Backbone of each chain as nested JSON, in Angstrom:
{
  "chains": [
    {"id": "A", "residues": [
      {"number": 1, "name": "MET", "atoms": {"N": [105.226, 60.392, 120.429], "CA": [105.568, 61.437, 119.457], "C": [105.615, 62.785, 120.152]}},
      {"number": 2, "name": "ASP", "atoms": {"N": [106.786, 63.38, 120.208], "CA": [106.854, 64.676, 120.899], "C": [106.937, 65.827, 119.897]}},
      {"number": 3, "name": "GLY", "atoms": {"N": [105.895, 65.996, 119.122], "CA": [105.75, 67.149, 118.239], "C": [106.845, 67.302, 117.225]}},
      {"number": 4, "name": "VAL", "atoms": {"N": [107.257, 68.557, 116.99], "CA": [108.189, 68.852, 115.913], "C": [109.628, 68.5, 116.25]}},
      {"number": 5, "name": "SER", "atoms": {"N": [109.893, 68.193, 117.521], "CA": [111.289, 67.968, 117.887], "C": [111.832, 66.684, 117.279]}},
      {"number": 6, "name": "GLY", "atoms": {"N": [110.907, 65.807, 116.869], "CA": [111.364, 64.554, 116.297], "C": [111.649, 64.608, 114.806]}},
      {"number": 7, "name": "LEU", "atoms": {"N": [111.689, 65.808, 114.255], "CA": [111.884, 65.934, 112.813], "C": [113.352, 65.758, 112.439]}},
      {"number": 8, "name": "SER", "atoms": {"N": [113.564, 65.134, 111.306], "CA": [114.931, 65.042, 110.805], "C": [115.312, 66.357, 110.142]}},
      {"number": 9, "name": "GLY", "atoms": {"N": [116.595, 66.505, 109.849], "CA": [117.063, 67.748, 109.227], "C": [116.337, 68.068, 107.943]}},
      {"number": 10, "name": "ALA", "atoms": {"N": [116.17, 67.034, 107.117], "CA": [115.515, 67.251, 105.833], "C": [114.057, 67.631, 106.015]}},
      {"number": 11, "name": "GLN", "atoms": {"N": [113.42, 66.99, 106.998], "CA": [112.009, 67.317, 107.263], "C": [111.863, 68.747, 107.755]}},
      {"number": 12, "name": "LYS", "atoms": {"N": [112.856, 69.145, 108.531], "CA": [112.821, 70.512, 109.053], "C": [112.973, 71.519, 107.917]}},
      {"number": 13, "name": "ASP", "atoms": {"N": [113.916, 71.238, 107.033], "CA": [114.106, 72.129, 105.88], "C": [112.822, 72.243, 105.074]}},
      {"number": 14, "name": "GLU", "atoms": {"N": [112.17, 71.084, 104.917], "CA": [110.949, 71.087, 104.127], "C": [109.861, 71.909, 104.804]}},
      {"number": 15, "name": "LEU", "atoms": {"N": [109.769, 71.748, 106.11], "CA": [108.785, 72.5, 106.883], "C": [109.038, 74.0, 106.756]}},
      {"number": 16, "name": "MET", "atoms": {"N": [110.304, 74.379, 106.863], "CA": [110.634, 75.801, 106.782], "C": [110.341, 76.36, 105.396]}},
      {"number": 17, "name": "ASP", "atoms": {"N": [110.651, 75.565, 104.384], "CA": [110.328, 75.993, 103.022], "C": [108.828, 76.209, 102.854]}},
      {"number": 18, "name": "GLN", "atoms": {"N": [108.064, 75.269, 103.422], "CA": [106.606, 75.364, 103.298], "C": [106.074, 76.603, 103.989]}},
      {"number": 19, "name": "VAL", "atoms": {"N": [106.599, 76.868, 105.178], "CA": [106.161, 78.055, 105.911], "C": [106.462, 79.301, 105.092]}},
      {"number": 20, "name": "LYS", "atoms": {"N": [107.686, 79.357, 104.559], "CA": [108.083, 80.518, 103.755], "C": [107.172, 80.703, 102.562]}},
      {"number": 21, "name": "GLN", "atoms": {"N": [106.876, 79.596, 101.926], "CA": [106.045, 79.672, 100.732], "C": [104.63, 80.125, 101.062]}},
      {"number": 22, "name": "GLN", "atoms": {"N": [104.099, 79.61, 102.156], "CA": [102.749, 79.999, 102.547], "C": [102.683, 81.479, 102.88]}},
      {"number": 23, "name": "ILE", "atoms": {"N": [103.732, 81.988, 103.516], "CA": [103.763, 83.418, 103.831], "C": [103.821, 84.233, 102.544]}},
      {"number": 24, "name": "ALA", "atoms": {"N": [104.645, 83.767, 101.6], "CA": [104.76, 84.485, 100.328], "C": [103.419, 84.512, 99.599]}},
      {"number": 25, "name": "VAL", "atoms": {"N": [102.707, 83.39, 99.628], "CA": [101.398, 83.33, 98.976], "C": [100.421, 84.282, 99.653]}},
      {"number": 26, "name": "ALA", "atoms": {"N": [100.411, 84.272, 100.983], "CA": [99.509, 85.16, 101.722], "C": [99.805, 86.616, 101.408]}},
      {"number": 27, "name": "ASN", "atoms": {"N": [101.101, 86.921, 101.289], "CA": [101.522, 88.278, 100.986], "C": [101.04, 88.7, 99.598]}},
      {"number": 28, "name": "ALA", "atoms": {"N": [101.215, 87.823, 98.637], "CA": [100.78, 88.117, 97.272], "C": [99.263, 88.274, 97.213]}},
      {"number": 29, "name": "GLN", "atoms": {"N": [98.553, 87.449, 97.968], "CA": [97.092, 87.542, 97.982], "C": [96.622, 88.86, 98.559]}},
      {"number": 30, "name": "GLU", "atoms": {"N": [97.313, 89.288, 99.616], "CA": [96.964, 90.564, 100.233], "C": [97.167, 91.703, 99.24]}},
      {"number": 31, "name": "LEU", "atoms": {"N": [98.304, 91.668, 98.56], "CA": [98.599, 92.706, 97.568], "C": [97.552, 92.712, 96.457]}},
      {"number": 32, "name": "LEU", "atoms": {"N": [97.202, 91.525, 96.019], "CA": [96.218, 91.371, 94.939], "C": [94.864, 91.93, 95.351]}},
      {"number": 33, "name": "THR", "atoms": {"N": [94.441, 91.597, 96.55], "CA": [93.144, 92.076, 97.05], "C": [93.122, 93.596, 97.111]}},
      {"number": 34, "name": "LYS", "atoms": {"N": [94.192, 94.147, 97.697], "CA": [94.25, 95.599, 97.849], "C": [94.294, 96.295, 96.496]}},
      {"number": 35, "name": "MET", "atoms": {"N": [95.121, 95.76, 95.601], "CA": [95.259, 96.378, 94.29], "C": [93.928, 96.374, 93.551]}},
      {"number": 36, "name": "THR", "atoms": {"N": [93.23, 95.263, 93.617], "CA": [91.938, 95.17, 92.941], "C": [90.97, 96.214, 93.482]}},
      {"number": 37, "name": "GLU", "atoms": {"N": [90.913, 96.289, 94.801], "CA": [90.013, 97.232, 95.455], "C": [90.359, 98.677, 95.079]}},
      {"number": 38, "name": "LYS", "atoms": {"N": [91.654, 99.022, 95.199], "CA": [92.081, 100.403, 94.955], "C": [91.918, 100.788, 93.491]}},
      {"number": 39, "name": "CYS", "atoms": {"N": [92.278, 99.883, 92.595], "CA": [92.253, 100.236, 91.178], "C": [90.831, 100.207, 90.624]}},
      {"number": 40, "name": "PHE", "atoms": {"N": [89.994, 99.39, 91.198], "CA": [88.585, 99.434, 90.814], "C": [88.028, 100.806, 91.175]}},
      {"number": 41, "name": "LYS", "atoms": {"N": [88.34, 101.219, 92.393], "CA": [87.863, 102.501, 92.887], "C": [88.37, 103.648, 92.016]}},
      {"number": 42, "name": "LYS", "atoms": {"N": [89.656, 103.568, 91.633], "CA": [90.258, 104.657, 90.862], "C": [89.792, 104.678, 89.419]}},
      {"number": 43, "name": "CYS", "atoms": {"N": [89.609, 103.534, 88.835], "CA": [89.452, 103.487, 87.374], "C": [88.033, 103.271, 86.875]}},
      {"number": 44, "name": "ILE", "atoms": {"N": [87.192, 102.665, 87.689], "CA": [85.845, 102.386, 87.209], "C": [84.86, 103.261, 87.975]}},
      {"number": 45, "name": "SER", "atoms": {"N": [84.523, 104.389, 87.349], "CA": [83.638, 105.312, 88.06], "C": [82.189, 104.87, 87.9]}},
      {"number": 46, "name": "LYS", "atoms": {"N": [81.855, 104.463, 86.682], "CA": [80.506, 103.932, 86.449], "C": [80.63, 102.592, 85.76]}},
      {"number": 47, "name": "PRO", "atoms": {"N": [80.397, 101.503, 86.454], "CA": [80.546, 100.18, 85.846], "C": [79.609, 100.019, 84.641]}},
      {"number": 48, "name": "GLY", "atoms": {"N": [80.197, 99.805, 83.463], "CA": [79.376, 99.621, 82.27], "C": [79.174, 98.154, 81.961]}},
      {"number": 49, "name": "THR", "atoms": {"N": [78.753, 97.851, 80.754], "CA": [78.476, 96.458, 80.392], "C": [79.748, 95.666, 80.15]}},
      {"number": 50, "name": "SER", "atoms": {"N": [80.87, 96.387, 79.896], "CA": [82.164, 95.694, 79.782], "C": [83.264, 96.64, 80.229]}},
      {"number": 51, "name": "LEU", "atoms": {"N": [84.462, 96.081, 80.425], "CA": [85.596, 96.939, 80.752], "C": [86.065, 97.552, 79.44]}},
      {"number": 52, "name": "ASP", "atoms": {"N": [85.886, 98.86, 79.257], "CA": [86.354, 99.424, 77.989], "C": [87.865, 99.623, 78.031]}},
      {"number": 53, "name": "SER", "atoms": {"N": [88.426, 99.954, 76.858], "CA": [89.889, 99.93, 76.761], "C": [90.538, 100.995, 77.644]}},
      {"number": 54, "name": "SER", "atoms": {"N": [89.861, 102.114, 77.824], "CA": [90.468, 103.137, 78.682], "C": [90.469, 102.675, 80.137]}},
      {"number": 55, "name": "GLU", "atoms": {"N": [89.438, 101.96, 80.524], "CA": [89.405, 101.418, 81.883], "C": [90.502, 100.368, 82.068]}},
      {"number": 56, "name": "GLN", "atoms": {"N": [90.664, 99.537, 81.053], "CA": [91.709, 98.512, 81.138], "C": [93.086, 99.138, 81.251]}},
      {"number": 57, "name": "LYS", "atoms": {"N": [93.296, 100.203, 80.454], "CA": [94.577, 100.893, 80.504], "C": [94.798, 101.491, 81.882]}},
      {"number": 58, "name": "CYS", "atoms": {"N": [93.749, 102.109, 82.389], "CA": [93.836, 102.732, 83.717], "C": [94.18, 101.682, 84.775]}},
      {"number": 59, "name": "VAL", "atoms": {"N": [93.523, 100.536, 84.713], "CA": [93.77, 99.488, 85.708], "C": [95.221, 98.998, 85.631]}},
      {"number": 60, "name": "ALA", "atoms": {"N": [95.7, 98.816, 84.388], "CA": [97.085, 98.357, 84.228], "C": [98.061, 99.363, 84.828]}},
      {"number": 61, "name": "MET", "atoms": {"N": [97.804, 100.635, 84.548], "CA": [98.685, 101.678, 85.054], "C": [98.589, 101.764, 86.573]}},
      {"number": 62, "name": "CYS", "atoms": {"N": [97.37, 101.699, 87.061], "CA": [97.133, 101.775, 88.498], "C": [97.877, 100.66, 89.241]}},
      {"number": 63, "name": "MET", "atoms": {"N": [97.832, 99.463, 88.668], "CA": [98.554, 98.324, 89.256], "C": [100.034, 98.623, 89.408]}},
      {"number": 64, "name": "ASP", "atoms": {"N": [100.628, 99.12, 88.302], "CA": [102.064, 99.433, 88.338], "C": [102.367, 100.494, 89.385]}},
      {"number": 65, "name": "ARG", "atoms": {"N": [101.501, 101.53, 89.428], "CA": [101.726, 102.605, 90.396], "C": [101.521, 102.102, 91.818]}},
      {"number": 66, "name": "TYR", "atoms": {"N": [100.57, 101.211, 92.01], "CA": [100.333, 100.7, 93.373], "C": [101.561, 99.942, 93.875]}},
      {"number": 67, "name": "MET", "atoms": {"N": [102.183, 99.197, 92.963], "CA": [103.395, 98.459, 93.36], "C": [104.566, 99.409, 93.584]}},
      {"number": 68, "name": "ASP", "atoms": {"N": [104.661, 100.463, 92.749], "CA": [105.678, 101.498, 92.999], "C": [105.491, 102.074, 94.397]}},
      {"number": 69, "name": "SER", "atoms": {"N": [104.252, 102.408, 94.667], "CA": [103.926, 103.0, 95.957], "C": [104.288, 102.052, 97.099]}},
      {"number": 70, "name": "TRP", "atoms": {"N": [103.976, 100.786, 96.911], "CA": [104.276, 99.777, 97.931], "C": [105.774, 99.748, 98.23]}},
      {"number": 71, "name": "ASN", "atoms": {"N": [106.558, 99.76, 97.159], "CA": [108.011, 99.717, 97.339], "C": [108.536, 100.974, 98.033]}},
      {"number": 72, "name": "LEU", "atoms": {"N": [107.948, 102.084, 97.678], "CA": [108.349, 103.35, 98.293], "C": [108.02, 103.365, 99.785]}},
      {"number": 73, "name": "VAL", "atoms": {"N": [106.82, 102.931, 100.095], "CA": [106.384, 102.872, 101.487], "C": [107.275, 101.907, 102.273]}},
      {"number": 74, "name": "SER", "atoms": {"N": [107.587, 100.788, 101.642], "CA": [108.455, 99.802, 102.28], "C": [109.818, 100.409, 102.607]}},
      {"number": 75, "name": "LYS", "atoms": {"N": [110.354, 101.181, 101.658], "CA": [111.655, 101.806, 101.864], "C": [111.585, 102.832, 102.996]}},
      {"number": 76, "name": "ALA", "atoms": {"N": [110.535, 103.657, 102.956], "CA": [110.381, 104.689, 103.991], "C": [110.255, 104.053, 105.371]}},
      {"number": 77, "name": "TYR", "atoms": {"N": [109.496, 102.975, 105.444], "CA": [109.288, 102.3, 106.731], "C": [110.581, 101.663, 107.237]}},
      {"number": 78, "name": "SER", "atoms": {"N": [111.338, 101.014, 106.35], "CA": [112.609, 100.404, 106.804], "C": [113.581, 101.478, 107.277]}},
      {"number": 79, "name": "LEU", "atoms": {"N": [113.637, 102.585, 106.535], "CA": [114.533, 103.676, 106.933], "C": [114.155, 104.192, 108.313]}},
      {"number": 80, "name": "ARG", "atoms": {"N": [112.848, 104.332, 108.535], "CA": [112.376, 104.84, 109.818], "C": [112.753, 103.885, 110.952]}},
      {"number": 81, "name": "ILE", "atoms": {"N": [112.572, 102.596, 110.699], "CA": [112.919, 101.606, 111.725], "C": [114.402, 101.689, 112.048]}},
      {"number": 82, "name": "GLN", "atoms": {"N": [115.212, 101.817, 110.998], "CA": [116.66, 101.951, 111.218], "C": [116.976, 103.177, 112.059]}},
      {"number": 83, "name": "ARG", "atoms": {"N": [116.322, 104.298, 111.715], "CA": [116.55, 105.538, 112.446], "C": [116.147, 105.391, 113.913]}},
      {"number": 84, "name": "GLU", "atoms": {"N": [114.998, 104.788, 114.127], "CA": [114.529, 104.616, 115.502], "C": [115.472, 103.734, 116.304]}},
      {"number": 85, "name": "GLN", "atoms": {"N": [116.045, 102.751, 115.62], "CA": [116.938, 101.837, 116.335], "C": [118.243, 102.507, 116.726]}},
      {"number": 86, "name": "THR", "atoms": {"N": [118.749, 103.396, 115.858], "CA": [119.994, 104.084, 116.209], "C": [119.754, 105.136, 117.278]}},
      {"number": 87, "name": "ASN", "atoms": {"N": [118.492, 105.619, 117.374], "CA": [118.181, 106.633, 118.382], "C": [117.939, 106.045, 119.764]}},
      {"number": 88, "name": "MET", "atoms": {"N": [117.826, 104.758, 119.83], "CA": [117.475, 104.145, 121.113], "C": [118.648, 104.038, 122.062]}}
    ]},
    {"id": "B", "residues": [
      {"number": 1, "name": "MET", "atoms": {"N": [96.25, 90.234, 106.265], "CA": [96.988, 88.972, 106.391], "C": [97.121, 88.637, 107.87]}},
      {"number": 2, "name": "SER", "atoms": {"N": [96.685, 87.489, 108.269], "CA": [96.881, 87.137, 109.672], "C": [97.866, 85.984, 109.761]}},
      {"number": 3, "name": "THR", "atoms": {"N": [99.072, 86.343, 110.163], "CA": [100.078, 85.316, 110.335], "C": [100.445, 85.316, 111.804]}},
      {"number": 4, "name": "ASP", "atoms": {"N": [99.721, 84.605, 112.556], "CA": [99.963, 84.579, 113.989], "C": [100.506, 83.218, 114.386]}},
      {"number": 5, "name": "PHE", "atoms": {"N": [101.795, 83.225, 114.666], "CA": [102.433, 81.969, 115.045], "C": [102.498, 81.819, 116.557]}},
      {"number": 6, "name": "GLY", "atoms": {"N": [101.807, 82.705, 117.244], "CA": [101.89, 82.736, 118.704], "C": [101.821, 81.365, 119.347]}},
      {"number": 7, "name": "ASP", "atoms": {"N": [100.732, 80.673, 119.1], "CA": [100.546, 79.377, 119.746], "C": [101.593, 78.373, 119.29]}},
      {"number": 8, "name": "PHE", "atoms": {"N": [101.852, 78.439, 118.011], "CA": [102.78, 77.48, 117.445], "C": [104.173, 77.627, 118.045]}},
      {"number": 9, "name": "SER", "atoms": {"N": [104.669, 78.875, 118.077], "CA": [106.023, 79.041, 118.6], "C": [106.059, 78.795, 120.102]}},
      {"number": 10, "name": "GLN", "atoms": {"N": [104.918, 79.061, 120.764], "CA": [104.898, 78.778, 122.185], "C": [105.004, 77.273, 122.432]}},
      {"number": 11, "name": "GLY", "atoms": {"N": [104.314, 76.538, 121.599], "CA": [104.379, 75.09, 121.705], "C": [105.8, 74.585, 121.537]}},
      {"number": 12, "name": "LEU", "atoms": {"N": [106.557, 75.31, 120.724], "CA": [107.926, 74.889, 120.461], "C": [108.863, 75.185, 121.616]}},
      {"number": 13, "name": "THR", "atoms": {"N": [108.518, 76.22, 122.391], "CA": [109.442, 76.598, 123.456], "C": [109.374, 75.624, 124.626]}},
      {"number": 14, "name": "GLY", "atoms": {"N": [108.34, 74.824, 124.657], "CA": [108.199, 73.856, 125.731], "C": [109.27, 72.79, 125.654]}},
      {"number": 15, "name": "LYS", "atoms": {"N": [109.088, 71.74, 126.38], "CA": [110.094, 70.668, 126.397], "C": [110.307, 70.122, 124.98]}},
      {"number": 16, "name": "GLY", "atoms": {"N": [111.522, 69.837, 124.712], "CA": [111.836, 69.286, 123.395], "C": [111.721, 70.293, 122.284]}},
      {"number": 17, "name": "GLY", "atoms": {"N": [111.648, 71.589, 122.628], "CA": [111.539, 72.63, 121.607], "C": [112.785, 72.661, 120.741]}},
      {"number": 18, "name": "ASP", "atoms": {"N": [112.586, 73.034, 119.515], "CA": [113.698, 73.04, 118.578], "C": [114.202, 74.471, 118.391]}},
      {"number": 19, "name": "LYS", "atoms": {"N": [115.438, 74.694, 118.791], "CA": [116.014, 76.047, 118.736], "C": [115.985, 76.632, 117.333]}},
      {"number": 20, "name": "GLU", "atoms": {"N": [116.412, 75.832, 116.386], "CA": [116.518, 76.334, 115.021], "C": [115.146, 76.748, 114.486]}},
      {"number": 21, "name": "LEU", "atoms": {"N": [114.152, 75.885, 114.736], "CA": [112.803, 76.194, 114.267], "C": [112.233, 77.415, 114.978]}},
      {"number": 22, "name": "GLN", "atoms": {"N": [112.513, 77.484, 116.279], "CA": [112.041, 78.638, 117.046], "C": [112.548, 79.925, 116.444]}},
      {"number": 23, "name": "GLU", "atoms": {"N": [113.857, 79.951, 116.181], "CA": [114.458, 81.159, 115.642], "C": [113.897, 81.474, 114.264]}},
      {"number": 24, "name": "PHE", "atoms": {"N": [113.781, 80.421, 113.473], "CA": [113.244, 80.592, 112.13], "C": [111.855, 81.227, 112.173]}},
      {"number": 25, "name": "LEU", "atoms": {"N": [111.007, 80.697, 113.056], "CA": [109.641, 81.21, 113.13], "C": [109.592, 82.637, 113.641]}},
      {"number": 26, "name": "MET", "atoms": {"N": [110.5, 82.953, 114.56], "CA": [110.519, 84.323, 115.065], "C": [110.875, 85.302, 113.957]}},
      {"number": 27, "name": "VAL", "atoms": {"N": [111.895, 84.951, 113.194], "CA": [112.308, 85.83, 112.093], "C": [111.183, 85.962, 111.067]}},
      {"number": 28, "name": "GLU", "atoms": {"N": [110.576, 84.825, 110.723], "CA": [109.505, 84.867, 109.723], "C": [108.306, 85.656, 110.237]}},
      {"number": 29, "name": "LYS", "atoms": {"N": [108.05, 85.53, 111.508], "CA": [106.942, 86.274, 112.094], "C": [107.187, 87.775, 111.998]}},
      {"number": 30, "name": "GLN", "atoms": {"N": [108.42, 88.158, 112.309], "CA": [108.768, 89.575, 112.212], "C": [108.648, 90.085, 110.788]}},
      {"number": 31, "name": "LYS", "atoms": {"N": [109.126, 89.281, 109.857], "CA": [109.04, 89.683, 108.453], "C": [107.577, 89.841, 108.034]}},
      {"number": 32, "name": "ALA", "atoms": {"N": [106.734, 88.898, 108.487], "CA": [105.319, 88.944, 108.124], "C": [104.647, 90.17, 108.731]}},
      {"number": 33, "name": "GLN", "atoms": {"N": [105.023, 90.5, 109.977], "CA": [104.444, 91.684, 110.61], "C": [104.875, 92.951, 109.891]}},
      {"number": 34, "name": "PHE", "atoms": {"N": [106.147, 92.982, 109.49], "CA": [106.661, 94.114, 108.733], "C": [105.877, 94.28, 107.432]}},
      {"number": 35, "name": "ASN", "atoms": {"N": [105.691, 93.19, 106.736], "CA": [104.936, 93.223, 105.481], "C": [103.491, 93.665, 105.683]}},
      {"number": 36, "name": "ALA", "atoms": {"N": [102.872, 93.143, 106.734], "CA": [101.482, 93.513, 107.001], "C": [101.374, 95.009, 107.27]}},
      {"number": 37, "name": "GLN", "atoms": {"N": [102.364, 95.542, 107.97], "CA": [102.388, 96.973, 108.26], "C": [102.505, 97.789, 106.964]}},
      {"number": 38, "name": "ILE", "atoms": {"N": [103.347, 97.334, 106.05], "CA": [103.5, 98.049, 104.785], "C": [102.19, 98.032, 103.999]}},
      {"number": 39, "name": "HIS", "atoms": {"N": [101.519, 96.885, 104.007], "CA": [100.224, 96.827, 103.329], "C": [99.278, 97.876, 103.902]}},
      {"number": 40, "name": "GLU", "atoms": {"N": [99.291, 97.988, 105.209], "CA": [98.38, 98.938, 105.851], "C": [98.758, 100.38, 105.522]}},
      {"number": 41, "name": "PHE", "atoms": {"N": [100.044, 100.697, 105.65], "CA": [100.511, 102.041, 105.299], "C": [100.173, 102.368, 103.853]}},
      {"number": 42, "name": "ASN", "atoms": {"N": [100.495, 101.456, 102.973], "CA": [100.289, 101.715, 101.558], "C": [98.802, 101.922, 101.268]}},
      {"number": 43, "name": "ASP", "atoms": {"N": [97.964, 101.207, 101.977], "CA": [96.526, 101.342, 101.808], "C": [96.084, 102.787, 102.032]}},
      {"number": 44, "name": "PHE", "atoms": {"N": [96.387, 103.349, 103.194], "CA": [95.837, 104.683, 103.402], "C": [96.7, 105.803, 102.851]}},
      {"number": 45, "name": "CYS", "atoms": {"N": [98.025, 105.569, 102.678], "CA": [98.839, 106.619, 102.066], "C": [98.523, 106.748, 100.581]}},
      {"number": 46, "name": "TRP", "atoms": {"N": [98.146, 105.641, 99.983], "CA": [97.692, 105.669, 98.592], "C": [96.447, 106.559, 98.477]}},
      {"number": 47, "name": "GLU", "atoms": {"N": [95.521, 106.375, 99.394], "CA": [94.3, 107.189, 99.396], "C": [94.631, 108.668, 99.575]}},
      {"number": 48, "name": "LYS", "atoms": {"N": [95.598, 108.926, 100.449], "CA": [95.936, 110.315, 100.753], "C": [96.726, 110.978, 99.641]}},
      {"number": 49, "name": "CYS", "atoms": {"N": [97.622, 110.228, 98.996], "CA": [98.616, 110.871, 98.137], "C": [98.405, 110.684, 96.635]}},
      {"number": 50, "name": "VAL", "atoms": {"N": [97.805, 109.605, 96.23], "CA": [97.737, 109.34, 94.79], "C": [96.379, 109.764, 94.227]}},
      {"number": 51, "name": "GLU", "atoms": {"N": [96.43, 110.812, 93.395], "CA": [95.198, 111.341, 92.827], "C": [94.734, 110.493, 91.656]}},
      {"number": 52, "name": "LYS", "atoms": {"N": [95.637, 110.377, 90.683], "CA": [95.289, 109.634, 89.477], "C": [96.436, 108.716, 89.111]}},
      {"number": 53, "name": "ALA", "atoms": {"N": [96.111, 107.536, 88.62], "CA": [97.162, 106.624, 88.194], "C": [97.672, 107.078, 86.833]}},
      {"number": 54, "name": "SER", "atoms": {"N": [98.926, 107.545, 86.797], "CA": [99.488, 107.973, 85.518], "C": [100.674, 107.076, 85.165]}},
      {"number": 55, "name": "ASN", "atoms": {"N": [101.489, 107.563, 84.214], "CA": [102.601, 106.74, 83.75], "C": [103.671, 106.502, 84.805]}},
      {"number": 56, "name": "LYS", "atoms": {"N": [103.721, 107.423, 85.749], "CA": [104.818, 107.371, 86.701], "C": [104.347, 108.069, 87.959]}},
      {"number": 57, "name": "LEU", "atoms": {"N": [104.859, 107.669, 89.099], "CA": [104.568, 108.434, 90.311], "C": [105.392, 109.713, 90.237]}},
      {"number": 58, "name": "ASP", "atoms": {"N": [104.745, 110.876, 90.249], "CA": [105.553, 112.093, 90.177], "C": [106.222, 112.358, 91.521]}},
      {"number": 59, "name": "SER", "atoms": {"N": [107.186, 113.292, 91.484], "CA": [108.015, 113.468, 92.679], "C": [107.186, 113.982, 93.85]}},
      {"number": 60, "name": "LYS", "atoms": {"N": [106.142, 114.749, 93.543], "CA": [105.293, 115.256, 94.62], "C": [104.59, 114.097, 95.339]}},
      {"number": 61, "name": "THR", "atoms": {"N": [104.091, 113.171, 94.529], "CA": [103.423, 112.011, 95.107], "C": [104.402, 111.158, 95.907]}},
      {"number": 62, "name": "GLU", "atoms": {"N": [105.604, 111.0, 95.369], "CA": [106.611, 110.207, 96.083], "C": [106.936, 110.821, 97.435]}},
      {"number": 63, "name": "THR", "atoms": {"N": [107.117, 112.141, 97.445], "CA": [107.394, 112.822, 98.705], "C": [106.236, 112.644, 99.67]}},
      {"number": 64, "name": "CYS", "atoms": {"N": [105.025, 112.792, 99.133], "CA": [103.836, 112.641, 99.966], "C": [103.783, 111.251, 100.598]}},
      {"number": 65, "name": "LEU", "atoms": {"N": [104.078, 110.22, 99.824], "CA": [104.033, 108.84, 100.344], "C": [105.054, 108.637, 101.454]}},
      {"number": 66, "name": "THR", "atoms": {"N": [106.276, 109.123, 101.191], "CA": [107.333, 108.972, 102.2], "C": [106.963, 109.728, 103.475]}},
      {"number": 67, "name": "ASN", "atoms": {"N": [106.502, 110.977, 103.312], "CA": [106.101, 111.766, 104.475], "C": [104.931, 111.12, 105.211]}},
      {"number": 68, "name": "CYS", "atoms": {"N": [104.025, 110.564, 104.446], "CA": [102.84, 109.937, 105.035], "C": [103.232, 108.838, 106.02]}},
      {"number": 69, "name": "VAL", "atoms": {"N": [104.194, 108.015, 105.63], "CA": [104.644, 106.933, 106.508], "C": [105.275, 107.512, 107.774]}},
      {"number": 70, "name": "ASP", "atoms": {"N": [106.189, 108.485, 107.575], "CA": [106.888, 109.049, 108.726], "C": [105.952, 109.789, 109.67]}},
      {"number": 71, "name": "ARG", "atoms": {"N": [105.033, 110.575, 109.104], "CA": [104.119, 111.331, 109.961], "C": [103.154, 110.399, 110.683]}},
      {"number": 72, "name": "PHE", "atoms": {"N": [102.76, 109.33, 110.028], "CA": [101.857, 108.396, 110.715], "C": [102.541, 107.798, 111.94]}},
      {"number": 73, "name": "ILE", "atoms": {"N": [103.811, 107.441, 111.768], "CA": [104.552, 106.878, 112.897], "C": [104.714, 107.929, 113.993]}},
      {"number": 74, "name": "ASP", "atoms": {"N": [104.99, 109.195, 113.58], "CA": [105.068, 110.285, 114.555], "C": [103.785, 110.393, 115.369]}},
      {"number": 75, "name": "VAL", "atoms": {"N": [102.661, 110.391, 114.656], "CA": [101.377, 110.522, 115.337], "C": [101.164, 109.34, 116.283]}},
      {"number": 76, "name": "SER", "atoms": {"N": [101.507, 108.17, 115.802], "CA": [101.34, 106.983, 116.624], "C": [102.165, 107.071, 117.912]}},
      {"number": 77, "name": "LEU", "atoms": {"N": [103.423, 107.539, 117.779], "CA": [104.286, 107.689, 118.952], "C": [103.759, 108.77, 119.887]}},
      {"number": 78, "name": "LEU", "atoms": {"N": [103.33, 109.888, 119.29], "CA": [102.817, 111.004, 120.076], "C": [101.618, 110.577, 120.904]}},
      {"number": 79, "name": "ILE", "atoms": {"N": [100.692, 109.911, 120.248], "CA": [99.471, 109.493, 120.938], "C": [99.784, 108.461, 122.012]}},
      {"number": 80, "name": "THR", "atoms": {"N": [100.683, 107.544, 121.696], "CA": [101.045, 106.526, 122.683], "C": [101.656, 107.172, 123.925]}},
      {"number": 81, "name": "ASN", "atoms": {"N": [102.596, 108.112, 123.684], "CA": [103.242, 108.778, 124.818], "C": [102.261, 109.601, 125.638]}},
      {"number": 82, "name": "ARG", "atoms": {"N": [101.421, 110.367, 124.922], "CA": [100.475, 111.219, 125.626], "C": [99.467, 110.387, 126.401]}},
      {"number": 83, "name": "PHE", "atoms": {"N": [99.073, 109.318, 125.81], "CA": [98.114, 108.429, 126.474], "C": [98.723, 107.842, 127.747]}},
      {"number": 84, "name": "ALA", "atoms": {"N": [99.996, 107.476, 127.635], "CA": [100.693, 106.934, 128.818], "C": [100.756, 107.981, 129.918]}},
      {"number": 85, "name": "GLN", "atoms": {"N": [101.042, 109.241, 129.509], "CA": [101.093, 110.324, 130.492], "C": [99.746, 110.52, 131.157]}},
      {"number": 86, "name": "LEU", "atoms": {"N": [98.683, 110.492, 130.351], "CA": [97.345, 110.664, 130.893], "C": [97.031, 109.578, 131.904]}},
      {"number": 87, "name": "LEU", "atoms": {"N": [97.421, 108.388, 131.565], "CA": [97.166, 107.267, 132.484], "C": [97.905, 107.463, 133.787]}},
      {"number": 88, "name": "GLN", "atoms": {"N": [99.168, 107.909, 133.649], "CA": [99.985, 108.126, 134.851], "C": [99.363, 109.197, 135.734]}},
      {"number": 89, "name": "LYS", "atoms": {"N": [98.96, 110.31, 135.078], "CA": [98.404, 111.442, 135.83], "C": [97.146, 111.037, 136.576]}},
      {"number": 90, "name": "SER", "atoms": {"N": [96.326, 110.265, 135.889], "CA": [95.085, 109.88, 136.549], "C": [95.319, 108.776, 137.574]}},
      {"number": 91, "name": "GLY", "atoms": {"N": [96.565, 108.363, 137.662], "CA": [96.913, 107.33, 138.635], "C": [96.244, 106.0, 138.363]}},
      {"number": 92, "name": "GLY", "atoms": {"N": [95.79, 105.87, 137.146], "CA": [95.064, 104.661, 136.786], "C": [95.923, 103.42, 136.789]}},
      {"number": 93, "name": "MET", "atoms": {"N": [97.198, 103.613, 136.389], "CA": [98.022, 102.419, 136.277], "C": [99.394, 102.609, 136.88]}}
    ]}
  ]
}
């Protein structure tokens, strides 16, 4: 058995799909972890006995803004990479 | 996120390596690195620029986020270049 070279076309497609999916899951997990950390910090100043409605609202809003921010940062970074590549 | 395909793709480049898979993994690796970088940027630019979570990111915050990414890269390039110069001057490398 010589490793992955013996894979059929269909097996290869499946492997690639799996890799893609695992990366997507890891990416979503990273976003989730960060969002939880950041929005907890922003919205819960003094942890009470329950999440009150204003805290819940804040967390929901914070989540949306964090994703907005992520998209903005992503755009800025891609633009910068493009600029650097044309300058080379 | 640690997506390090280093060993895996190296294993593929050896005898019997699969070109298509190699290329696929390289592209995916680059995409993953790009994503990881955005997570990192967003992490500290959020701290720097976003005061309060409101209904919308205001234009000031948006500008701050965009500038934050660009200035961070500037600083990174500046430090890298200066560090290289320092190394050269000291004849270290």
